[in-house]
C-alpha positions as CSV (number, residue, x, y, z in Angstrom):
1,M,0.0,0.0,0.0
2,K,2.8,2.4,0.9
3,S,4.5,1.7,-2.3
4,I,1.3,2.5,-4.3
5,K,1.0,5.8,-2.4
6,T,4.6,6.6,-3.0
7,L,4.1,5.9,-6.7
8,I,1.1,8.2,-6.9
9,I,2.9,11.0,-5.2
10,L,5.8,10.6,-7.6
11,L,3.5,10.7,-10.6
12,V,1.8,13.9,-9.3
13,I,5.1,15.6,-8.7
14,L,6.4,14.5,-12.1
15,T,3.2,15.7,-13.9
16,G,3.4,19.0,-12.1
17,T,7.0,19.4,-13.1
18,L,6.3,18.6,-16.7
19,T,3.4,21.1,-16.7
20,V,5.6,23.9,-15.3
21,R,8.4,23.0,-17.7
22,A,5.9,23.1,-20.7
23,Q,4.6,26.5,-19.6
24,G,8.2,27.8,-19.2
25,D,9.0,26.7,-22.7
26,K,6.4,29.0,-24.2
27,P,7.7,32.3,-25.5
28,T,6.7,35.6,-24.0
29,I,4.7,37.8,-26.3
30,I,5.6,41.5,-25.9
31,F,3.2,44.0,-27.4
32,V,4.4,47.5,-28.4
33,H,1.8,50.1,-29.2
34,G,2.0,53.1,-31.5
35,I,1.4,56.8,-31.3
36,W,-2.2,57.8,-30.2
37,A,-2.8,54.4,-28.7
38,D,-1.7,52.7,-25.5
39,G,-1.1,49.2,-24.1
40,T,-4.8,48.3,-23.9
41,S,-5.2,48.5,-27.6
42,W,-4.0,44.8,-27.6
43,A,-6.6,43.7,-25.0
44,A,-8.2,41.1,-27.2
45,Q,-4.9,39.5,-28.1
46,I,-3.6,39.6,-24.6
47,D,-6.7,37.9,-23.2
48,A,-6.6,35.2,-25.8
49,L,-2.9,34.4,-25.4
50,Q,-3.1,34.4,-21.6
51,N,-6.0,31.9,-22.0
52,E,-3.6,29.7,-24.1
53,G,-1.0,29.9,-21.3
54,Y,1.4,32.3,-22.8
55,P,3.2,35.0,-20.7
56,V,2.3,38.4,-22.1
57,I,3.7,41.9,-21.5
58,S,2.2,45.1,-23.0
59,V,4.7,47.9,-23.0
60,Q,3.5,51.5,-22.2
61,N,5.7,53.6,-24.5
62,P,6.3,57.2,-23.3
63,I,6.8,58.2,-27.0
64,T,9.2,60.9,-25.9
65,S,12.0,59.5,-28.2
66,L,12.8,56.4,-30.1
67,A,15.6,55.7,-27.5
68,D,13.2,56.0,-24.6
69,D,10.6,53.6,-26.2
70,V,13.3,51.1,-27.1
71,A,14.6,51.3,-23.5
72,A,11.0,50.6,-22.2
73,T,10.7,47.6,-24.5
74,K,14.2,46.3,-23.5
75,R,13.1,46.4,-19.8
76,A,10.1,44.2,-20.8
77,I,12.4,41.8,-22.7
78,A,14.7,41.6,-19.6
79,R,11.7,40.5,-17.5
80,A,10.8,37.6,-19.9
81,K,12.0,34.1,-19.2
82,G,13.2,32.5,-22.4
83,K,12.2,33.3,-26.0
84,V,10.4,36.5,-26.9
85,I,8.2,37.5,-29.8
86,L,7.8,41.2,-30.4
87,V,4.6,42.6,-31.8
88,G,4.5,46.2,-32.9
89,H,1.8,48.5,-34.2
90,S,2.4,51.7,-36.2
91,W,5.3,53.6,-34.5
92,G,5.9,50.5,-32.5
93,G,7.4,49.1,-35.6
94,F,10.3,51.5,-35.2
95,V,10.7,50.3,-31.6
96,I,10.7,46.5,-32.3
97,T,13.0,47.0,-35.2
98,Q,15.6,48.2,-32.7
99,A,14.7,46.2,-29.6
100,G,14.4,43.1,-31.7
101,N,18.2,42.8,-31.9
102,D,18.2,41.3,-28.3
103,P,19.2,37.7,-28.5
104,K,16.0,36.6,-26.7
105,V,13.9,37.8,-29.6
106,V,13.1,35.1,-32.1
107,A,10.4,36.7,-34.2
108,L,8.9,40.1,-35.1
109,V,5.3,40.8,-36.0
110,Y,4.5,44.1,-37.7
111,V,0.9,45.2,-37.4
112,A,0.2,48.1,-39.9
113,A,3.6,49.2,-38.6
114,F,6.7,51.1,-39.8
115,A,9.6,48.8,-40.6
116,P,12.6,51.1,-41.1
117,D,16.0,50.4,-42.4
118,A,19.1,51.9,-40.8
119,G,19.1,55.7,-40.9
120,E,15.5,56.1,-41.8
121,S,13.0,58.4,-39.9
122,V,9.3,58.6,-40.2
123,P,9.4,61.2,-43.0
124,T,12.1,59.6,-45.0
125,L,10.5,56.1,-44.8
126,S,7.0,57.6,-45.5
127,A,8.4,59.1,-48.7
128,N,8.2,55.6,-50.2
129,G,4.4,55.8,-50.3
130,P,1.7,58.3,-51.2
131,A,0.9,61.2,-48.9
132,N,-2.1,61.2,-46.6
133,D,-4.2,63.6,-44.6
134,L,-3.0,62.5,-41.1
135,A,-1.2,65.8,-40.3
136,K,-4.4,67.8,-40.9
137,Y,-5.7,66.3,-37.6
138,F,-2.7,67.1,-35.4
139,E,-3.3,69.0,-32.2
140,P,0.1,70.3,-30.9
141,Q,0.3,71.0,-27.1
142,D,3.4,71.9,-25.2
143,G,5.8,70.1,-27.5
144,F,3.6,67.0,-28.0
145,I,1.2,66.1,-30.8
146,Y,-2.3,64.8,-30.1
147,L,-4.7,63.5,-32.6
148,S,-8.1,65.3,-32.8
149,R,-11.4,63.4,-32.3
150,A,-12.2,64.0,-35.9
151,G,-8.8,62.5,-36.8
152,V,-9.5,59.4,-34.8
153,G,-12.8,58.9,-36.7
154,T,-11.4,59.7,-40.1
155,V,-7.8,58.6,-40.5
156,F,-7.2,56.3,-37.5
157,A,-10.1,54.1,-36.6
158,Q,-12.9,54.8,-39.1
159,D,-14.2,51.2,-38.9
160,L,-14.8,51.2,-35.2
161,S,-17.9,52.3,-33.4
162,S,-18.3,55.9,-32.1
163,K,-17.9,54.6,-28.6
164,Q,-14.7,52.8,-29.4
165,Q,-13.4,55.9,-31.1
166,D,-14.2,58.0,-28.0
167,M,-12.2,55.5,-25.9
168,I,-9.1,55.8,-28.2
169,Y,-9.3,59.6,-28.2
170,A,-9.6,59.7,-24.4
171,T,-6.7,57.3,-23.8
172,Q,-4.3,58.3,-26.5
173,I,-0.6,58.8,-25.7
174,P,0.7,61.8,-27.7
175,A,4.1,61.9,-29.4
176,S,6.9,64.3,-28.7
177,Q,7.3,66.4,-31.8
178,T,10.9,65.3,-32.0
179,V,10.2,61.5,-32.4
180,F,9.4,62.0,-36.1
181,G,13.0,63.0,-36.7
182,D,14.5,60.1,-34.8
183,K,16.5,57.7,-37.0
184,S,16.5,54.0,-36.9
185,G,19.6,51.9,-36.2
186,E,20.6,48.5,-37.6
187,P,17.3,46.7,-38.1
188,A,16.5,43.3,-36.4
189,W,14.4,42.2,-39.4
190,K,17.6,41.6,-41.3
191,T,18.4,38.6,-39.0
192,K,15.0,37.7,-37.4
193,P,12.0,36.1,-39.2
194,S,9.2,38.7,-39.6
195,W,5.4,38.7,-40.2
196,Y,3.5,41.7,-41.5
197,I,-0.2,42.7,-41.5
198,V,-1.2,45.2,-44.2
199,S,-4.3,47.2,-43.3
200,K,-6.0,47.6,-46.7
201,S,-8.0,50.7,-45.8
202,D,-5.3,52.3,-43.6
203,N,-5.6,56.1,-43.7
204,A,-2.7,56.7,-41.3
205,I,0.0,54.7,-43.0
206,S,-0.6,54.1,-46.7
207,P,-1.2,50.4,-47.6
208,V,1.1,51.1,-50.5
209,L,3.9,51.9,-48.0
210,E,3.0,48.9,-45.9
211,R,3.3,46.6,-48.9
212,F,6.7,48.2,-49.7
213,M,8.0,47.6,-46.2
214,S,6.6,44.1,-45.9
215,K,8.3,43.1,-49.2
216,R,11.5,44.8,-48.3
217,I,11.9,42.9,-45.0
218,K,10.8,39.7,-46.7
219,A,8.0,39.2,-44.2
220,T,5.2,36.6,-44.3
221,T,2.4,39.0,-45.2
222,T,-1.3,39.0,-44.5
223,E,-3.7,41.6,-45.8
224,I,-6.8,42.5,-43.9
225,E,-9.6,44.9,-44.9
226,S,-9.2,47.3,-42.0
227,S,-8.4,50.8,-40.7
228,H,-5.1,51.5,-39.0
229,V,-6.2,49.9,-35.7
230,V,-6.6,46.4,-37.2
231,M,-5.8,44.7,-33.8
232,V,-9.0,46.3,-32.4
233,S,-11.3,45.9,-35.5
234,H,-10.1,42.4,-36.5
235,P,-8.8,40.9,-33.3
236,K,-9.1,37.2,-34.3
237,E,-7.3,37.7,-37.6
238,V,-4.4,39.5,-35.9
239,L,-4.2,36.8,-33.3
240,A,-3.9,34.2,-36.0
241,V,-0.9,35.9,-37.4
242,I,0.8,36.1,-34.0
243,E,0.0,32.4,-33.4
244,A,1.6,31.6,-36.8
245,A,4.8,33.4,-35.7
246,I,4.7,31.5,-32.4
247,N,4.3,28.2,-34.1
248,A,7.2,28.9,-36.5
249,A,9.4,29.8,-33.6
250,K,9.0,26.5,-31.8
């Protein structure tokens, strides 16, 4: 009888150890938001991935400079145990392009995001695509640029409900006016596998520019009929791309 009890205890301990080890083997998914958004813009993906047992961190960028945002993301990478997959939206693409050089990072997912080469800034990179009306909706304040409520509804999140647009407007993190001139360093996408989501009705970053960037970085590309905030308007489709990156990194 004692031997049976001992065997049961050993099996329980072994099963628990294997479960912990399996969870520990899962990569940490780190989300990096863009300008005029915040870490909660990834709420749907965070909830789904946590339910699947993945550790998740959503960085809150100060958007005071590229260096500051990269530093914030590097702190998140340092917290992660094991492999990391970086997911960046919009300006967050600049951030993951730099922070992705960390050896823990095994994949990059660009979500309607900038994917710069070395020495490029937002204006020089944007010159590879047609102009848009985004700047018409800028609201400067004390050295920072906010996006007007009309801008949220017209060029940023036109496929969301009015209530969702109100939330984005209320919680937006503005950008320091200087970040647009910050230049990218050596890009991680040259050595790390990349995925890219093109938002086909994006009025903030031209889909033409998005296709140019996704082709240049040789990313596995998915196109979705969406506004700029595709992770909010099409959460399941965005999650599927992230899961594809996770599976490829195993």
